[in-house]
C-alpha beads as a LAMMPS data file, in Angstrom:
LAMMPS data file: protein, C-alpha beads

143 atoms
142 bonds

1 atom types
1 bond types

-500.0 500.0 xlo xhi
-500.0 500.0 ylo yhi
-500.0 500.0 zlo zhi

Masses

1 110.0

Atoms # bond

1 1 1 315.652 60.605 68.529
2 1 1 318.020 58.603 66.270
3 1 1 314.618 58.770 64.144
4 1 1 314.770 62.901 64.060
5 1 1 318.230 62.567 63.728
6 1 1 318.071 60.222 60.601
7 1 1 315.108 62.122 59.084
8 1 1 316.805 65.627 59.111
9 1 1 319.890 64.409 57.861
10 1 1 317.808 62.724 54.515
11 1 1 316.125 66.186 54.224
12 1 1 320.061 67.401 53.996
13 1 1 321.248 65.405 51.978
14 1 1 318.189 65.020 49.161
15 1 1 318.850 69.417 49.638
16 1 1 321.819 68.739 48.420
17 1 1 321.479 66.670 46.289
18 1 1 318.772 68.681 44.286
19 1 1 320.819 72.316 44.553
20 1 1 324.589 69.580 42.778
21 1 1 321.802 69.020 39.686
22 1 1 320.698 72.719 39.764
23 1 1 324.214 74.292 38.919
24 1 1 325.426 71.367 36.324
25 1 1 325.449 72.534 32.437
26 1 1 322.629 71.347 30.391
27 1 1 323.382 70.054 27.129
28 1 1 321.136 72.979 24.530
29 1 1 322.144 75.734 27.283
30 1 1 324.369 78.273 25.604
31 1 1 327.316 80.129 27.422
32 1 1 328.195 83.768 26.782
33 1 1 332.243 84.438 26.785
34 1 1 332.911 88.209 27.167
35 1 1 336.490 89.913 27.852
36 1 1 336.181 92.853 28.725
37 1 1 339.182 96.138 28.366
38 1 1 338.298 98.751 31.261
39 1 1 339.582 101.945 31.155
40 1 1 338.515 103.296 34.891
41 1 1 337.709 106.804 36.393
42 1 1 340.408 108.232 38.094
43 1 1 340.540 107.723 41.687
44 1 1 338.554 104.635 41.183
45 1 1 340.368 101.262 42.102
46 1 1 338.976 97.818 40.004
47 1 1 338.170 96.296 43.086
48 1 1 335.174 98.684 44.174
49 1 1 334.774 98.191 40.336
50 1 1 334.157 94.335 41.100
51 1 1 332.645 94.988 44.274
52 1 1 330.247 97.049 42.564
53 1 1 330.250 94.833 39.397
54 1 1 329.542 90.867 41.521
55 1 1 327.910 91.958 44.257
56 1 1 325.551 94.940 43.264
57 1 1 325.490 95.024 39.084
58 1 1 325.084 91.868 37.659
59 1 1 322.530 90.605 40.726
60 1 1 320.041 93.019 39.838
61 1 1 321.099 92.276 35.847
62 1 1 320.165 88.656 36.537
63 1 1 316.598 89.677 37.891
64 1 1 315.604 91.711 35.036
65 1 1 316.564 88.121 32.375
66 1 1 314.514 85.141 34.381
67 1 1 316.904 82.166 32.822
68 1 1 320.428 83.877 32.945
69 1 1 322.649 83.369 35.323
70 1 1 325.708 85.936 35.605
71 1 1 329.479 84.921 37.119
72 1 1 332.456 87.299 36.710
73 1 1 335.698 86.184 35.592
74 1 1 339.239 87.172 36.256
75 1 1 341.921 85.505 33.761
76 1 1 344.879 83.626 35.882
77 1 1 346.100 82.050 32.944
78 1 1 347.311 82.563 29.127
79 1 1 346.592 85.287 26.801
80 1 1 343.781 86.898 28.867
81 1 1 345.682 86.734 31.899
82 1 1 345.582 90.117 34.345
83 1 1 341.704 90.787 32.533
84 1 1 338.014 89.846 33.437
85 1 1 335.181 88.883 32.164
86 1 1 331.757 87.035 32.177
87 1 1 330.653 83.943 31.619
88 1 1 326.866 84.053 30.512
89 1 1 325.600 80.935 31.268
90 1 1 321.415 80.581 29.316
91 1 1 318.728 77.583 29.922
92 1 1 318.333 77.417 25.902
93 1 1 318.272 79.508 23.128
94 1 1 315.059 79.807 23.236
95 1 1 315.865 82.364 26.747
96 1 1 318.635 83.658 25.429
97 1 1 316.922 84.740 21.622
98 1 1 314.229 85.962 24.111
99 1 1 316.020 88.705 25.029
100 1 1 318.584 89.222 22.319
101 1 1 316.472 87.933 18.708
102 1 1 319.314 89.713 16.931
103 1 1 322.977 89.305 16.760
104 1 1 324.671 92.663 18.114
105 1 1 320.769 94.050 18.758
106 1 1 320.979 95.027 22.916
107 1 1 317.483 96.208 22.747
108 1 1 316.129 94.416 19.758
109 1 1 313.049 93.091 22.309
110 1 1 310.762 95.034 23.544
111 1 1 311.219 92.934 27.153
112 1 1 315.779 94.304 26.824
113 1 1 313.560 97.180 26.446
114 1 1 311.524 97.033 29.575
115 1 1 314.455 95.918 31.474
116 1 1 317.556 98.252 30.161
117 1 1 314.704 100.909 31.789
118 1 1 314.808 99.359 35.165
119 1 1 318.625 99.011 34.984
120 1 1 319.006 102.480 33.980
121 1 1 319.919 103.656 36.716
122 1 1 322.420 100.805 37.989
123 1 1 323.961 101.884 33.749
124 1 1 324.040 105.354 35.493
125 1 1 326.229 104.411 38.617
126 1 1 328.508 101.596 36.468
127 1 1 329.666 104.617 34.682
128 1 1 331.095 106.121 38.178
129 1 1 333.294 103.453 37.750
130 1 1 334.463 103.382 33.863
131 1 1 335.372 104.976 31.067
132 1 1 335.177 102.737 28.656
133 1 1 334.830 98.863 28.576
134 1 1 335.366 97.489 25.211
135 1 1 333.678 93.800 25.464
136 1 1 334.456 91.031 22.730
137 1 1 332.270 87.668 22.898
138 1 1 331.019 84.841 21.365
139 1 1 328.083 82.569 22.903
140 1 1 328.408 78.881 23.049
141 1 1 325.865 76.027 22.407
142 1 1 326.309 73.454 24.711
143 1 1 326.050 70.035 22.706

Bonds

1 1 1 2
2 1 2 3
3 1 3 4
4 1 4 5
5 1 5 6
6 1 6 7
7 1 7 8
8 1 8 9
9 1 9 10
10 1 10 11
11 1 11 12
12 1 12 13
13 1 13 14
14 1 14 15
15 1 15 16
16 1 16 17
17 1 17 18
18 1 18 19
19 1 19 20
20 1 20 21
21 1 21 22
22 1 22 23
23 1 23 24
24 1 24 25
25 1 25 26
26 1 26 27
27 1 27 28
28 1 28 29
29 1 29 30
30 1 30 31
31 1 31 32
32 1 32 33
33 1 33 34
34 1 34 35
35 1 35 36
36 1 36 37
37 1 37 38
38 1 38 39
39 1 39 40
40 1 40 41
41 1 41 42
42 1 42 43
43 1 43 44
44 1 44 45
45 1 45 46
46 1 46 47
47 1 47 48
48 1 48 49
49 1 49 50
50 1 50 51
51 1 51 52
52 1 52 53
53 1 53 54
54 1 54 55
55 1 55 56
56 1 56 57
57 1 57 58
58 1 58 59
59 1 59 60
60 1 60 61
61 1 61 62
62 1 62 63
63 1 63 64
64 1 64 65
65 1 65 66
66 1 66 67
67 1 67 68
68 1 68 69
69 1 69 70
70 1 70 71
71 1 71 72
72 1 72 73
73 1 73 74
74 1 74 75
75 1 75 76
76 1 76 77
77 1 77 78
78 1 78 79
79 1 79 80
80 1 80 81
81 1 81 82
82 1 82 83
83 1 83 84
84 1 84 85
85 1 85 86
86 1 86 87
87 1 87 88
88 1 88 89
89 1 89 90
90 1 90 91
91 1 91 92
92 1 92 93
93 1 93 94
94 1 94 95
95 1 95 96
96 1 96 97
97 1 97 98
98 1 98 99
99 1 99 100
100 1 100 101
101 1 101 102
102 1 102 103
103 1 103 104
104 1 104 105
105 1 105 106
106 1 106 107
107 1 107 108
108 1 108 109
109 1 109 110
110 1 110 111
111 1 111 112
112 1 112 113
113 1 113 114
114 1 114 115
115 1 115 116
116 1 116 117
117 1 117 118
118 1 118 119
119 1 119 120
120 1 120 121
121 1 121 122
122 1 122 123
123 1 123 124
124 1 124 125
125 1 125 126
126 1 126 127
127 1 127 128
128 1 128 129
129 1 129 130
130 1 130 131
131 1 131 132
132 1 132 133
133 1 133 134
134 1 134 135
135 1 135 136
136 1 136 137
137 1 137 138
138 1 138 139
139 1 139 140
140 1 140 141
141 1 141 142
142 1 142 143
């Protein structure tokens, strides 16, 4: 009985350590920080947008772009306090460039064009929440 318990404990620890190392930022990866200024449609609450954004939109977006992980950010202190943004984590510059080879061109690759087609229903749903969402971004390479 003790042997089985020990083996199970070792298995869980091993899985846990694997998961921890998978969440470490890697040198050569790209972190893109995007900040948004939202104008919501009348009768839309920010919590409604956040629920859709976090639980529906970003998970589907990630499925279309393997190697990309997205985190929604909420400003807590500083210049962007009470504003929202995203952190996009690409495994490498190569992964980022696979989807967006040219800065500022949102559909420069065939892959991105296909993903945009898949995401059209979600983008249409996004438009039910937001009148405008201008954003600024910077891509950072981890050294």
